[in-house]
C-alpha positions as a Markdown table, in Angstrom:
| # | Residue | x | y | z |
|---|---|---|---|---|
| 1 | Met | 53.4 | 133.7 | 84.5 |
| 2 | Thr | 55.2 | 131.1 | 83.8 |
| 3 | Ser | 57.6 | 128.6 | 85.9 |
| 4 | Ser | 60.3 | 127.9 | 83.0 |
| 5 | Pro | 63.7 | 129.5 | 83.1 |
| 6 | Ser | 63.4 | 129.5 | 79.5 |
| 7 | Leu | 60.1 | 131.6 | 78.9 |
| 8 | Ala | 60.9 | 133.8 | 82.1 |
| 9 | Pro | 60.7 | 136.8 | 79.6 |
| 10 | Leu | 57.1 | 136.1 | 78.9 |
| 11 | Arg | 56.3 | 137.1 | 82.4 |
| 12 | Tyr | 56.6 | 140.8 | 81.1 |
| 13 | Ala | 53.2 | 141.9 | 79.5 |
| 14 | Ala | 54.3 | 144.6 | 77.4 |
| 15 | Phe | 57.0 | 142.0 | 75.9 |
| 16 | Arg | 54.4 | 139.4 | 75.4 |
| 17 | Trp | 52.5 | 141.9 | 72.9 |
| 18 | Tyr | 55.9 | 143.1 | 71.4 |
| 19 | Leu | 56.8 | 139.3 | 70.8 |
| 20 | Gly | 53.4 | 138.8 | 69.1 |
| 21 | Ser | 53.2 | 141.7 | 67.0 |
| 22 | Arg | 56.8 | 140.8 | 65.6 |
| 23 | Thr | 55.4 | 137.4 | 64.7 |
| 24 | Val | 52.7 | 138.1 | 63.0 |
| 25 | Gly | 54.4 | 140.9 | 60.7 |
| 26 | Leu | 57.1 | 137.9 | 60.3 |
| 27 | Leu | 54.8 | 135.7 | 59.4 |
| 28 | Gly | 52.8 | 137.8 | 56.3 |
| 29 | Ser | 56.6 | 139.5 | 55.3 |
| 30 | Thr | 58.5 | 136.2 | 54.5 |
| 31 | Ala | 55.5 | 134.6 | 52.5 |
| 32 | Ala | 55.0 | 137.9 | 50.9 |
| 33 | Thr | 58.9 | 137.4 | 50.1 |
| 34 | Val | 58.6 | 135.0 | 47.9 |
| 35 | Ala | 55.5 | 135.9 | 46.4 |
| 36 | Leu | 57.1 | 139.1 | 45.6 |
| 37 | Ala | 59.9 | 137.5 | 44.0 |
| 38 | Phe | 57.7 | 135.1 | 41.7 |
| 39 | Ala | 55.4 | 138.0 | 41.1 |
| 40 | Val | 58.5 | 140.0 | 39.2 |
| 41 | Leu | 58.8 | 136.8 | 37.1 |
| 42 | Asp | 55.5 | 136.1 | 36.6 |
| 43 | Leu | 55.2 | 139.9 | 34.8 |
| 44 | Gly | 57.8 | 138.9 | 32.8 |
| 45 | Gly | 60.8 | 140.4 | 34.4 |
| 46 | Ser | 64.2 | 139.2 | 34.7 |
| 47 | Ala | 66.9 | 137.9 | 37.1 |
| 48 | Thr | 67.7 | 141.8 | 36.6 |
| 49 | Ala | 64.3 | 143.2 | 36.7 |
| 50 | Leu | 63.8 | 140.8 | 39.6 |
| 51 | Gly | 66.8 | 142.9 | 41.2 |
| 52 | Gln | 65.7 | 145.8 | 40.5 |
| 53 | Val | 62.4 | 145.5 | 42.1 |
| 54 | Leu | 64.5 | 144.3 | 45.3 |
| 55 | Ala | 66.8 | 147.0 | 45.1 |
| 56 | Ala | 63.9 | 149.1 | 44.9 |
| 57 | Arg | 63.2 | 148.1 | 48.4 |
| 58 | Thr | 66.4 | 148.5 | 50.1 |
| 59 | Leu | 67.6 | 151.6 | 48.9 |
| 60 | Pro | 64.8 | 154.1 | 50.0 |
| 61 | Met | 65.0 | 151.7 | 53.9 |
| 62 | Val | 69.0 | 152.2 | 53.9 |
| 63 | Leu | 68.6 | 155.9 | 53.1 |
| 64 | Leu | 66.3 | 156.6 | 56.2 |
| 65 | Leu | 67.5 | 154.2 | 58.8 |
| 66 | Leu | 69.5 | 157.4 | 60.2 |
| 67 | Phe | 66.4 | 159.4 | 60.3 |
| 68 | Gly | 64.3 | 156.5 | 62.1 |
| 69 | Gly | 67.1 | 156.1 | 64.7 |
| 70 | Val | 67.0 | 160.0 | 65.5 |
| 71 | Leu | 63.0 | 159.5 | 65.7 |
| 72 | Ala | 63.3 | 156.4 | 67.9 |
| 73 | Asp | 65.5 | 157.7 | 71.0 |
| 74 | Arg | 63.2 | 161.1 | 71.0 |
| 75 | Leu | 59.7 | 159.5 | 71.0 |
| 76 | Pro | 58.3 | 156.5 | 72.0 |
| 77 | Arg | 59.9 | 153.4 | 70.0 |
| 78 | Ala | 56.2 | 151.3 | 69.9 |
| 79 | Leu | 54.6 | 154.8 | 68.6 |
| 80 | Val | 57.3 | 154.8 | 65.6 |
| 81 | Leu | 56.8 | 151.4 | 64.5 |
| 82 | Gln | 53.3 | 151.8 | 64.8 |
| 83 | Ala | 53.5 | 154.2 | 62.3 |
| 84 | Ser | 55.4 | 151.9 | 60.1 |
| 85 | Asn | 53.8 | 149.1 | 60.3 |
| 86 | Val | 50.6 | 151.3 | 59.3 |
| 87 | Ala | 52.2 | 152.4 | 56.6 |
| 88 | Ser | 53.4 | 149.4 | 55.5 |
| 89 | Ala | 49.9 | 147.8 | 55.6 |
| 90 | Leu | 48.5 | 150.8 | 53.1 |
| 91 | Leu | 51.6 | 149.9 | 50.8 |
| 92 | Gln | 51.5 | 146.5 | 50.5 |
| 93 | Gly | 47.6 | 146.4 | 50.4 |
| 94 | Val | 47.7 | 148.2 | 47.1 |
| 95 | Thr | 51.0 | 146.5 | 45.5 |
| 96 | Ala | 48.5 | 143.1 | 46.1 |
| 97 | Val | 45.0 | 145.1 | 44.3 |
| 98 | Leu | 47.4 | 145.7 | 41.4 |
| 99 | Leu | 48.3 | 142.2 | 41.5 |
| 100 | Leu | 45.3 | 140.7 | 41.6 |
| 101 | Thr | 43.2 | 142.7 | 39.4 |
| 102 | Gly | 45.9 | 142.3 | 36.7 |
| 103 | His | 46.8 | 145.9 | 36.7 |
| 104 | Ala | 50.3 | 145.5 | 37.9 |
| 105 | Pro | 53.7 | 147.1 | 36.0 |
| 106 | Leu | 56.5 | 146.3 | 36.8 |
| 107 | Trp | 57.4 | 150.1 | 37.6 |
| 108 | Gly | 54.2 | 150.6 | 39.5 |
| 109 | Val | 55.5 | 147.5 | 42.0 |
| 110 | Val | 59.1 | 149.4 | 42.0 |
| 111 | Val | 57.6 | 152.5 | 43.3 |
| 112 | Leu | 55.4 | 150.7 | 46.2 |
| 113 | Gln | 58.4 | 148.8 | 47.0 |
| 114 | Ala | 60.3 | 151.9 | 47.0 |
| 115 | Leu | 57.8 | 153.6 | 49.5 |
| 116 | Leu | 57.7 | 150.2 | 51.8 |
| 117 | Gly | 61.1 | 150.1 | 52.0 |
| 118 | Ala | 60.9 | 153.6 | 53.3 |
| 119 | Ala | 58.0 | 152.6 | 55.9 |
| 120 | Asn | 61.2 | 150.0 | 56.9 |
| 121 | Gly | 63.5 | 152.3 | 57.5 |
| 122 | Val | 62.1 | 154.3 | 59.8 |
| 123 | Gly | 60.5 | 151.7 | 61.5 |
| 124 | Phe | 63.8 | 149.4 | 62.0 |
| 125 | Pro | 65.7 | 150.9 | 64.8 |
| 126 | Ala | 62.7 | 151.1 | 66.7 |
| 127 | Met | 61.9 | 147.6 | 66.7 |
| 128 | Ala | 65.7 | 146.5 | 67.0 |
| 129 | Ala | 66.4 | 148.9 | 70.1 |
| 130 | Met | 63.1 | 148.0 | 72.3 |
| 131 | Val | 64.0 | 144.8 | 73.3 |
| 132 | Pro | 65.9 | 146.2 | 76.4 |
| 133 | Ala | 63.5 | 148.0 | 77.6 |
| 134 | Leu | 60.6 | 145.6 | 77.6 |
| 135 | Val | 62.8 | 142.6 | 80.3 |
| 136 | Pro | 65.5 | 143.3 | 82.8 |
| 137 | Ala | 68.9 | 143.1 | 81.7 |
| 138 | Ala | 69.5 | 139.5 | 83.1 |
| 139 | Glu | 67.1 | 138.1 | 80.2 |
| 140 | Leu | 68.2 | 139.6 | 77.4 |
| 141 | Gln | 69.5 | 136.5 | 76.0 |
| 142 | Arg | 66.2 | 134.8 | 76.7 |
| 143 | Ala | 64.2 | 137.3 | 75.3 |
| 144 | Asn | 66.2 | 137.5 | 72.1 |
| 145 | Ala | 66.1 | 134.2 | 71.6 |
| 146 | Leu | 62.2 | 134.4 | 72.1 |
| 147 | Val | 62.5 | 136.6 | 69.1 |
| 148 | Ser | 64.9 | 135.0 | 67.3 |
| 149 | Met | 62.3 | 131.5 | 68.1 |
| 150 | Ser | 59.3 | 133.2 | 66.5 |
| 151 | Arg | 61.1 | 134.7 | 63.6 |
| 152 | Gly | 61.9 | 131.2 | 62.8 |
| 153 | Leu | 58.5 | 129.7 | 63.6 |
| 154 | Thr | 57.4 | 132.5 | 60.4 |
| 155 | Ala | 60.2 | 131.8 | 58.4 |
| 156 | Ile | 59.6 | 128.6 | 58.2 |
| 157 | Ala | 55.8 | 128.8 | 57.5 |
| 158 | Gly | 55.9 | 131.9 | 55.5 |
| 159 | Pro | 58.1 | 131.0 | 52.8 |
| 160 | Ser | 56.0 | 127.6 | 51.9 |
| 161 | Leu | 52.9 | 129.3 | 52.7 |
| 162 | Gly | 53.6 | 131.9 | 50.2 |
| 163 | Thr | 54.7 | 129.1 | 47.7 |
| 164 | Leu | 51.2 | 127.3 | 48.3 |
| 165 | Leu | 49.4 | 130.3 | 47.7 |
| 166 | Val | 51.4 | 131.1 | 44.3 |
| 167 | Val | 51.3 | 128.1 | 43.0 |
| 168 | Thr | 47.4 | 127.7 | 43.9 |
| 169 | Ala | 45.9 | 131.2 | 44.2 |
| 170 | Gly | 48.6 | 133.6 | 42.8 |
| 171 | Ser | 50.9 | 135.8 | 44.1 |
| 172 | Gly | 48.6 | 138.8 | 44.4 |
| 173 | Trp | 47.1 | 136.5 | 47.6 |
| 174 | Ala | 50.0 | 136.0 | 49.3 |
| 175 | Val | 51.1 | 139.6 | 49.3 |
| 176 | Leu | 47.4 | 140.8 | 50.4 |
| 177 | Ala | 47.9 | 138.5 | 53.1 |
| 178 | Asp | 51.5 | 140.4 | 54.3 |
| 179 | Ala | 49.2 | 143.8 | 54.1 |
| 180 | Ala | 46.5 | 142.3 | 56.6 |
| 181 | Thr | 49.6 | 141.1 | 58.9 |
| 182 | Trp | 51.4 | 144.5 | 59.2 |
| 183 | Gly | 47.8 | 146.1 | 60.4 |
| 184 | Val | 47.5 | 143.7 | 63.0 |
| 185 | Ala | 51.1 | 143.7 | 64.1 |
| 186 | Ala | 50.1 | 147.5 | 64.5 |
| 187 | Leu | 47.0 | 147.0 | 66.3 |
| 188 | Leu | 49.1 | 144.7 | 68.8 |
| 189 | Leu | 51.5 | 147.6 | 69.7 |
| 190 | Val | 48.6 | 149.5 | 71.6 |
| 191 | Pro | 49.4 | 147.3 | 74.6 |
| 192 | Val | 52.6 | 148.1 | 74.9 |
| 193 | Arg | 52.3 | 151.5 | 74.4 |
| 194 | Arg | 50.3 | 151.5 | 77.6 |
| 195 | Leu | 52.3 | 149.0 | 79.8 |
| 196 | Ala | 56.0 | 149.9 | 78.6 |
| 197 | Asp | 56.6 | 153.8 | 79.9 |
| 198 | Val | 60.3 | 153.0 | 79.7 |
| 199 | Thr | 59.6 | 153.1 | 76.0 |
| 200 | Ala | 58.8 | 156.6 | 76.2 |
| 201 | Arg | 62.1 | 159.3 | 75.6 |
| 202 | Pro | 63.2 | 161.9 | 77.4 |
| 203 | Ala | 61.0 | 165.0 | 78.3 |
| 204 | Ala | 63.9 | 167.1 | 78.4 |
| 205 | Pro | 64.8 | 169.6 | 75.4 |
| 206 | Arg | 66.9 | 167.5 | 72.9 |
| 207 | Ala | 69.7 | 168.6 | 70.5 |
| 208 | Gly | 69.0 | 169.2 | 66.8 |
| 209 | Val | 69.2 | 166.0 | 64.6 |
| 210 | Val | 72.5 | 166.5 | 62.7 |
| 211 | Thr | 74.1 | 166.7 | 66.7 |
| 212 | Glu | 72.3 | 163.2 | 67.7 |
| 213 | Leu | 73.3 | 161.5 | 64.2 |
| 214 | Arg | 77.0 | 163.4 | 64.8 |
| 215 | Glu | 76.6 | 161.4 | 68.6 |
| 216 | Gly | 75.7 | 158.3 | 66.9 |
| 217 | Trp | 78.5 | 158.7 | 64.5 |
| 218 | Asp | 81.1 | 159.3 | 67.2 |
| 219 | Leu | 79.8 | 155.9 | 69.2 |
| 220 | Phe | 79.7 | 154.1 | 66.7 |
| 221 | Arg | 83.6 | 154.8 | 64.9 |
| 222 | Ser | 84.8 | 155.1 | 68.2 |
| 223 | Thr | 83.6 | 151.3 | 68.8 |
| 224 | Thr | 86.3 | 148.8 | 67.0 |
| 225 | Trp | 84.2 | 145.8 | 66.8 |
| 226 | Leu | 81.3 | 147.7 | 66.1 |
| 227 | Trp | 82.5 | 149.2 | 62.9 |
| 228 | Leu | 84.8 | 146.0 | 61.6 |
| 229 | Val | 81.8 | 143.9 | 62.0 |
| 230 | Val | 79.4 | 146.7 | 60.3 |
| 231 | Ala | 82.1 | 147.1 | 57.0 |
| 232 | Ala | 82.1 | 143.5 | 57.0 |
| 233 | Phe | 78.5 | 143.0 | 56.3 |
| 234 | Gly | 78.4 | 145.3 | 54.2 |
| 235 | Val | 79.9 | 142.9 | 51.6 |
| 236 | Leu | 78.3 | 139.8 | 52.8 |
| 237 | Asn | 74.8 | 141.1 | 53.0 |
| 238 | Ala | 75.4 | 142.6 | 49.2 |
| 239 | Ile | 76.6 | 138.8 | 48.5 |
| 240 | Thr | 73.4 | 137.6 | 50.0 |
| 241 | Gly | 71.1 | 140.4 | 48.5 |
| 242 | Gly | 72.5 | 139.6 | 45.4 |
| 243 | Ala | 73.9 | 135.9 | 44.9 |
| 244 | Trp | 71.1 | 134.4 | 47.4 |
| 245 | Leu | 68.0 | 136.2 | 47.2 |
| 246 | Thr | 68.4 | 137.2 | 43.4 |
| 247 | Leu | 69.8 | 135.0 | 41.7 |
| 248 | Gly | 68.6 | 132.1 | 43.7 |
| 249 | Pro | 64.9 | 131.9 | 42.8 |
| 250 | Ala | 65.9 | 132.3 | 39.4 |
| 251 | Leu | 68.4 | 129.7 | 39.2 |
| 252 | Ala | 66.6 | 127.4 | 41.4 |
| 253 | Glu | 63.5 | 127.4 | 39.3 |
| 254 | Arg | 66.1 | 126.1 | 36.3 |
| 255 | Thr | 67.2 | 123.5 | 38.7 |
| 256 | Ile | 65.5 | 122.1 | 41.7 |
| 257 | Gly | 62.0 | 124.2 | 41.1 |
| 258 | Arg | 59.5 | 126.4 | 42.6 |
| 259 | Gln | 58.4 | 124.1 | 45.3 |
| 260 | Glu | 61.6 | 122.7 | 46.1 |
| 261 | Trp | 63.3 | 126.5 | 46.7 |
| 262 | Gly | 60.3 | 127.1 | 49.0 |
| 263 | Trp | 61.6 | 124.1 | 50.7 |
| 264 | Val | 65.4 | 125.2 | 50.8 |
| 265 | Ile | 64.2 | 128.6 | 52.4 |
| 266 | Ser | 62.1 | 126.9 | 55.3 |
| 267 | Ala | 65.2 | 124.7 | 55.9 |
| 268 | Glu | 67.3 | 127.5 | 56.6 |
| 269 | Ala | 64.5 | 128.4 | 59.4 |
| 270 | Val | 64.3 | 125.4 | 60.7 |
| 271 | Gly | 68.0 | 125.4 | 62.0 |
| 272 | Ala | 67.7 | 128.6 | 62.8 |
| 273 | Leu | 64.8 | 127.3 | 65.0 |
| 274 | Val | 67.1 | 124.6 | 66.3 |
| 275 | Ala | 69.8 | 126.8 | 67.5 |
| 276 | Thr | 67.6 | 128.9 | 69.3 |
| 277 | Ala | 66.0 | 126.4 | 71.6 |
| 278 | Val | 69.9 | 125.7 | 72.6 |
| 279 | Leu | 70.3 | 129.4 | 73.4 |
| 280 | Leu | 67.4 | 129.4 | 75.6 |
| 281 | Arg | 69.5 | 127.5 | 77.7 |
| 282 | Val | 73.0 | 127.5 | 76.8 |
| 283 | Arg | 74.6 | 130.8 | 77.3 |
| 284 | Leu | 76.8 | 132.7 | 74.7 |
| 285 | Pro | 80.2 | 133.7 | 76.3 |
| 286 | Arg | 81.8 | 135.3 | 73.5 |
| 287 | Pro | 79.0 | 136.6 | 71.6 |
| 288 | Leu | 81.0 | 137.8 | 68.3 |
| 289 | Leu | 83.9 | 135.0 | 68.1 |
| 290 | Leu | 81.1 | 132.4 | 68.4 |
| 291 | Gly | 78.8 | 134.7 | 65.8 |
| 292 | Val | 81.5 | 135.1 | 63.5 |
| 293 | Val | 82.3 | 131.4 | 63.2 |
| 294 | Ala | 79.3 | 130.4 | 62.8 |
| 295 | Val | 77.8 | 133.0 | 60.5 |
| 296 | Ser | 80.2 | 132.1 | 57.7 |
| 297 | Leu | 78.3 | 129.1 | 57.5 |
| 298 | Leu | 75.9 | 131.3 | 55.3 |
| 299 | Gly | 78.4 | 130.8 | 52.4 |
| 300 | Val | 78.1 | 126.9 | 52.1 |
| 301 | Pro | 74.5 | 126.9 | 50.3 |
| 302 | Leu | 76.0 | 129.5 | 47.9 |
| 303 | Val | 78.3 | 127.4 | 47.1 |
| 304 | Val | 76.1 | 123.7 | 46.8 |
| 305 | Leu | 73.2 | 126.2 | 45.3 |
| 306 | Gly | 76.4 | 126.9 | 42.3 |
| 307 | Ala | 78.0 | 124.0 | 41.9 |
| 308 | Ala | 75.6 | 120.7 | 43.0 |
| 309 | Pro | 72.2 | 122.2 | 42.9 |
| 310 | His | 70.2 | 119.1 | 44.7 |
| 311 | Val | 67.5 | 118.9 | 46.5 |
| 312 | Val | 68.7 | 117.2 | 49.5 |
| 313 | Leu | 72.4 | 118.8 | 49.8 |
| 314 | Leu | 70.8 | 122.3 | 49.7 |
| 315 | Val | 68.2 | 121.5 | 52.2 |
| 316 | Ala | 71.2 | 120.3 | 54.8 |
| 317 | Ala | 73.2 | 123.3 | 53.6 |
| 318 | Ala | 70.5 | 125.7 | 54.1 |
| 319 | Ala | 70.0 | 124.4 | 57.8 |
| 320 | Val | 72.9 | 124.3 | 58.5 |
| 321 | Ala | 73.3 | 128.0 | 57.7 |
| 322 | Gly | 70.0 | 129.0 | 59.5 |
| 323 | Val | 72.2 | 127.8 | 62.8 |
| 324 | Gly | 75.0 | 130.1 | 61.9 |
| 325 | Leu | 72.7 | 133.0 | 61.3 |
| 326 | Glu | 70.9 | 132.6 | 64.7 |
| 327 | Val | 74.4 | 132.1 | 66.4 |
| 328 | Phe | 75.5 | 135.2 | 65.1 |
| 329 | Gly | 72.5 | 137.3 | 65.6 |
| 330 | Met | 71.9 | 136.3 | 69.5 |
| 331 | Gly | 75.8 | 137.5 | 69.5 |
| 332 | Trp | 75.1 | 140.7 | 67.6 |
| 333 | Asn | 72.4 | 141.7 | 69.5 |
| 334 | Leu | 74.0 | 140.6 | 72.9 |
| 335 | Ala | 76.6 | 142.4 | 72.0 |
| 336 | Met | 75.1 | 145.6 | 71.0 |
| 337 | Gln | 72.7 | 145.6 | 73.7 |
| 338 | Glu | 75.0 | 145.1 | 76.5 |
| 339 | His | 78.2 | 147.2 | 75.8 |
| 340 | Leu | 76.4 | 149.9 | 74.1 |
| 341 | Pro | 74.4 | 152.6 | 76.1 |
| 342 | Glu | 70.7 | 152.5 | 76.2 |
| 343 | Gln | 69.9 | 156.3 | 75.2 |
| 344 | His | 72.3 | 156.1 | 71.7 |
| 345 | Leu | 70.8 | 152.5 | 70.9 |
| 346 | Ser | 68.5 | 153.1 | 68.8 |
| 347 | Arg | 71.0 | 155.4 | 67.1 |
| 348 | Ala | 73.7 | 152.8 | 67.1 |
| 349 | Tyr | 71.7 | 149.9 | 65.7 |
| 350 | Ser | 70.5 | 152.5 | 62.5 |
| 351 | Tyr | 74.3 | 152.7 | 61.8 |
| 352 | Asp | 74.8 | 149.3 | 61.8 |
| 353 | Ala | 71.9 | 148.7 | 59.2 |
| 354 | Leu | 73.1 | 151.7 | 57.2 |
| 355 | Gly | 76.5 | 150.2 | 57.0 |
| 356 | Ser | 75.9 | 146.7 | 56.6 |
| 357 | Met | 73.1 | 146.9 | 54.4 |
| 358 | Val | 74.5 | 150.0 | 51.9 |
| 359 | Ala | 76.0 | 147.5 | 49.5 |
| 360 | Val | 72.4 | 145.1 | 49.8 |
| 361 | Pro | 71.0 | 147.5 | 46.6 |
| 362 | Val | 74.3 | 147.5 | 44.7 |
| 363 | Gly | 74.9 | 143.5 | 45.2 |
| 364 | Gln | 71.0 | 143.1 | 44.0 |
| 365 | Leu | 71.7 | 145.5 | 41.2 |
| 366 | Leu | 75.0 | 143.8 | 40.0 |
| 367 | Phe | 74.4 | 140.3 | 40.7 |
| 368 | Gly | 71.6 | 140.2 | 38.0 |
| 369 | Pro | 73.7 | 141.9 | 35.1 |
| 370 | Leu | 77.0 | 139.3 | 36.7 |
| 371 | Gly | 74.4 | 136.0 | 36.1 |
| 372 | Asp | 73.1 | 137.1 | 32.8 |
| 373 | Arg | 76.7 | 137.6 | 31.4 |
| 374 | Phe | 78.9 | 134.9 | 33.6 |
| 375 | Gly | 76.2 | 132.2 | 34.2 |
| 376 | Leu | 73.9 | 131.8 | 37.3 |
| 377 | Ala | 75.8 | 128.7 | 38.5 |
| 378 | Pro | 79.4 | 130.1 | 38.1 |
| 379 | Val | 78.5 | 133.3 | 39.9 |
| 380 | Val | 76.4 | 131.8 | 43.2 |
| 381 | Thr | 79.4 | 129.3 | 43.3 |
| 382 | Ala | 82.1 | 132.0 | 43.1 |
| 383 | Ala | 80.0 | 134.5 | 45.4 |
| 384 | Gly | 79.6 | 131.7 | 48.2 |
| 385 | Val | 83.5 | 131.1 | 48.4 |
| 386 | Leu | 83.9 | 135.3 | 48.7 |
| 387 | Tyr | 81.7 | 134.9 | 51.3 |
| 388 | Leu | 83.5 | 132.4 | 53.5 |
| 389 | Ala | 86.7 | 134.5 | 53.4 |
| 390 | Val | 84.9 | 138.3 | 54.3 |
| 391 | Ala | 83.5 | 136.1 | 56.9 |
| 392 | Leu | 86.8 | 134.3 | 58.5 |
| 393 | Gly | 89.3 | 137.5 | 58.1 |
| 394 | Leu | 86.7 | 139.1 | 61.0 |
| 395 | Leu | 88.6 | 136.7 | 63.3 |
| 396 | Ala | 91.8 | 138.8 | 62.8 |
| 397 | Ala | 90.4 | 141.3 | 64.9 |
| 398 | Arg | 91.2 | 141.0 | 68.5 |
| 399 | Ser | 88.2 | 143.5 | 69.6 |
| 400 | Val | 85.9 | 140.6 | 67.5 |
| 401 | Arg | 87.9 | 137.9 | 68.9 |
| 402 | Thr | 88.0 | 138.5 | 72.8 |
| 403 | Leu | 84.5 | 140.8 | 73.3 |
| 404 | Pro | 82.6 | 139.4 | 76.5 |
| 405 | Arg | 79.4 | 138.9 | 78.6 |
| 406 | Val | 78.4 | 141.8 | 81.1 |
| 407 | Ala | 77.2 | 140.3 | 84.3 |
| 408 | Gln | 74.2 | 141.1 | 85.2 |
| 409 | Pro | 71.6 | 140.6 | 88.2 |
| 410 | Glu | 69.4 | 138.0 | 87.9 |
| 411 | Pro | 65.7 | 139.9 | 87.7 |
| 412 | Ala | 63.4 | 140.1 | 90.6 |
| 413 | Thr | 60.3 | 137.6 | 90.4 |
| 414 | Val | 57.3 | 139.2 | 89.1 |
């Protein structure tokens, strides 16, 4: 299909449909993330209320990740993800109707976002573990880079689109667009189920759910670099969820403005996109060493937002953070996909997501009151400093510093 080595994974039809599905879904969800934050503020909610809404979505997602991991290692992963997308479309559709009709009580938004989080929790392990089944092992970095590129492009367009809809038409329209894109994403997975037979789970009798969870746990705790990074990201993601996503919009509204906050979020996506373009061509030799150093850069925009909230500085810092986030994401996916057994991969991703995200609701609930008590700017600044310290502290672990790539033969031409 293409002669460019960077685009080689697109020769595989199942991967093309999967990539299209993820791209459409991400476009809507990134727009809705910005819109939902301002919708809560428009409903009269404070930073604390916004944290409660975000936590309501995150907590059920975290609680169902392990179940989703077992389900995705038992059933065709495309089918599990498709069901999750359909449920998400319906739930966001109801949320949008409530917002558009002016009958959206804060508690109703909380309940709907909790149900949406549950649907996302079931689908995430399947989505994360599908790529190795769609392309040859030698194409994993390029395939992951293309997935990241689609995420970067939608992250650039999504926040700006969401902010534009909030300013011109209202937050409900952005949420309605999100509902539509979840539905389209589900439809685009139909060919993946037909083309990628390898996504089906073995037909042999399976052990019980508890036994399979224990197998996943044994793999997780026996892999030192895996549990160390996940534990650290329990703290880092709590900071991101509480300081950046919860206090960030509220502080930005008081300082740089709503539209400018959309630019900042988009700048982070631009940085990630630039890094992705490089990673399509440059091999990442030490995935965790380089990834951990890079991800520490996410602390920089927090410090800037809290200490010197100027648009130009924030846009630059967010772009640098986007580079760091993308390099880490690539390194982490390669470490997982190359060093862990495929038949346990969904469960490994579910334990990864559970451990790294379990503190996110805590951060979302904690940072709102902290900001109200001590001031938004001081809390955000301190959070940025803590982020840098925790991320760089991972370099003390030898298994993180030295984890190599796994050599793979070049795939045959298709």
